[in-house]
N, C-alpha and C positions, 0 to 999 in steps of 0.2 A: 535416050535414056534406056538403059537396059533394065531388065526385070529386077535385079537386086536393088538398084538405086531407087526405083519406084517404090519398093516396099518400105524403105526408110523414110521416104517423103510423106507417106500417108501415116498419120498417127492412128494407132489402133486404140480405140476406147474400150478398155476392159473394165467391166464392173464386177467388183468383188464383194458386193453387198450380200450375196447369198452365202459367202464363205463364213462360217461360224468358227471362231477360235475356241478350242477346247480349254477349259479352265484347268490350270495346273494346281491340283489340290495341295501338293507338298509346298509349293511356293506360297500359296495363300496361308497355309498353316504357319509357315516360317514368318510371313509378314505379321500375322496376328501375335505370334510369340514375341517378335521384336517390339511391336507396339505395346504389348503388356509389360515387357521389361522396361521400356522407356517410360511408361506411365508410372510404374513402381519407383523408378529412380527419381522422377519429378516429385512424387508424393514424399519420398524420403527427404529430398532436398527442401521441400516446403516445410515439412515438419521440423527439420533441423533449424531452418531459418526462424520459424515461429518460436522455438525454444530459445534460440539465441536472443531474439528481440525481447522476449518476456524476461529473460535474465537481466538484460540491460535496463529494462523498465523498472524491475524490482530493485535493482541497484540504485537507481535515481531516487526511487521512493524511500529506500532505506536511508540514504544520505539526507533527504529532506526531513525524515522523522528524527534522525540524530540531531540535526540542527534545531528542530523544534524542541526536542528534549533539553538540549543545552540552554536554549532561551528560557524555557520554563524553569529549569534549575536556577538560572541567574535571577529570575523574578522571585522564586521561592526564597533564595538567600536574602534578597533585598527586603522582602516582606518580613522575614524573621528578624532581621536587624531592626526594622521599623517597629515591630512588636516589642522587642527588648528595649528600644529607646522609649517607647510610650509607657512602658511599665516602670520605668525608673522613678523613684520617689521625687527626685528633684524636678523632673518634667511634670509630674502630676501636680506638685505644689505650684509650679510656675503657671500652669494652665488654670488652676483654681484661683490663684490670686490675680492674675492678669486678665484672663478672659471671663471668668465667672464672677469676678469681684467678691470673692470670699476672703474673710480675714481669719487669722489664727486666733483661737480663744485665749483669753488671759489664763495664766497658770492656776488661779483660784477657782476658775469655772470649769476646769478640765476634770472629767470623770473617766476613770479607767475601769472598763468592764472586763472582768475575767471570766473565762468559761470554767464552770464548775462541773466536774465529772460526777455523774450519779453514783451513789454508793451501790455496791453489789448486794443483792438480796441474800438473806440467809440461805444456806444450802438446802434445808428441808422445808422450804415453803413453795407455794404455787404462786407464781407471779405472771400476770398477763404482760406480754411485750407488744410493742407497737411495731 
């Protein structure tokens, strides 16, 4: 073996631990700038998604409230109809005779009471009012 062959056969162990790489400040600054821009974009995306999902949630809530209102209006109409039915004189008479076992008075025992309006006091008098 000649001298050059021998040099390749022996592996040189070079330790570069003592070599310190210099920090490239421009590159670090650019890295932080891109990280900030990325974080800002993520925040904008999250905010937009939050707004979108809140809008959808309020839409569902609005539809549920509209359905509840329609149901309440239906119940209100039904109750008004029931009130009008119960106020009918024929219905009252039927309940009185059938359920309460009341009887109609004979014509000779019927007394009609009329409401009499109080006369107006004279103009030049002092009258206590209730």
